[in-house]
Legacy VTK file of the C-alpha trace (Angstrom):
# vtk DataFile Version 3.0
C-alpha trace
ASCII
DATASET POLYDATA
POINTS 108 float
-0.219 0.304 0.215
2.765 2.063 -0.654
1.642 5.038 -2.799
2.869 8.055 -3.681
0.195 10.313 -3.975
-1.118 9.167 -0.393
-0.945 11.544 2.470
-1.926 11.500 6.108
-4.738 13.696 6.302
-6.574 13.393 9.792
-4.935 11.665 12.728
-6.274 10.647 16.383
-3.479 12.882 18.066
-3.614 16.238 16.522
-6.937 15.914 14.220
-7.445 17.245 10.859
-3.478 17.939 9.313
-3.241 20.991 7.021
-0.228 21.120 4.230
1.137 24.505 4.958
0.338 26.487 1.602
3.128 28.777 0.225
1.902 32.349 -1.390
2.003 32.482 -4.710
5.018 34.389 -6.263
4.098 37.260 -8.105
6.479 37.827 -11.501
9.184 40.459 -10.942
8.195 43.649 -13.374
10.185 45.349 -16.142
10.616 48.336 -13.827
7.418 50.145 -15.851
4.276 50.338 -14.511
1.158 50.231 -16.683
-2.167 51.739 -16.226
-5.076 50.518 -18.229
-8.805 51.134 -17.975
-11.318 48.558 -17.771
-14.689 48.436 -17.931
-15.292 44.259 -18.864
-17.230 42.582 -16.110
-17.924 45.463 -14.620
-21.545 46.469 -15.826
-20.287 49.575 -18.195
-18.083 51.581 -14.516
-14.917 51.848 -15.717
-11.971 51.177 -13.205
-8.095 51.916 -14.175
-5.513 49.187 -13.370
-2.028 49.564 -11.893
0.303 46.893 -12.438
3.676 46.376 -12.461
4.734 47.552 -8.961
7.185 46.227 -7.556
6.212 46.441 -3.646
5.722 43.741 -0.834
1.852 43.598 -0.133
1.800 46.143 3.312
3.585 48.846 1.078
1.405 48.091 -2.005
-1.911 48.869 0.115
-0.596 52.190 1.935
0.266 53.552 -2.012
-3.427 52.216 -2.842
-4.865 53.897 0.125
-3.106 57.262 -0.594
-3.948 57.159 -4.616
-7.588 56.558 -3.800
-7.279 59.516 -1.124
-5.782 62.013 -4.192
-7.918 60.796 -6.621
-11.101 60.832 -4.285
-12.524 57.908 -5.154
-12.697 54.282 -4.134
-10.348 50.897 -5.119
-9.036 48.031 -4.167
-5.477 45.829 -4.343
-6.318 42.536 -5.435
-3.634 40.110 -6.438
-1.011 42.195 -6.624
-2.762 45.204 -8.727
-4.379 48.258 -7.750
-7.886 48.880 -8.897
-9.079 52.570 -8.626
-12.836 53.639 -9.777
-13.385 55.464 -12.459
-11.106 57.351 -15.756
-8.917 59.328 -13.874
-5.654 57.603 -15.780
-3.883 60.946 -16.303
-4.088 62.123 -12.432
-2.576 58.955 -11.316
0.057 59.260 -13.947
0.935 62.076 -12.559
0.870 61.281 -8.318
3.018 57.842 -9.505
6.118 59.772 -11.399
6.057 62.544 -8.638
6.840 59.517 -6.583
9.925 58.482 -9.554
8.050 55.125 -11.432
8.060 54.913 -14.754
4.605 55.231 -16.137
2.570 53.793 -19.478
-0.185 54.633 -20.001
-1.626 50.767 -21.542
-4.283 49.720 -23.858
-7.443 52.031 -25.199
LINES 1 109
108 0 1 2 3 4 5 6 7 8 9 10 11 12 13 14 15 16 17 18 19 20 21 22 23 24 25 26 27 28 29 30 31 32 33 34 35 36 37 38 39 40 41 42 43 44 45 46 47 48 49 50 51 52 53 54 55 56 57 58 59 60 61 62 63 64 65 66 67 68 69 70 71 72 73 74 75 76 77 78 79 80 81 82 83 84 85 86 87 88 89 90 91 92 93 94 95 96 97 98 99 100 101 102 103 104 105 106 107
């Protein structure tokens, strides 16, 4: 009964045994922050997606909070991408360039 696919899932001594899950690694960017506008799957409401920022999750949350405050709108951070509600690409570009990032407007 030695099988490579078998593993212990429950023990009477310690209960349910969970596997250690590693956080998925985000791919490293090329140093260029890209801002794109997206409406698909959002019932016509537009959001700006900011990707390519090489920061850890806590610093990404801080940057997102600062951008939301300066734009006066809502947003979120999902999978290393900052989402800002509304079409504020030009304002976001100037704010990120002031912070020293190289920014490109991506998409249409």
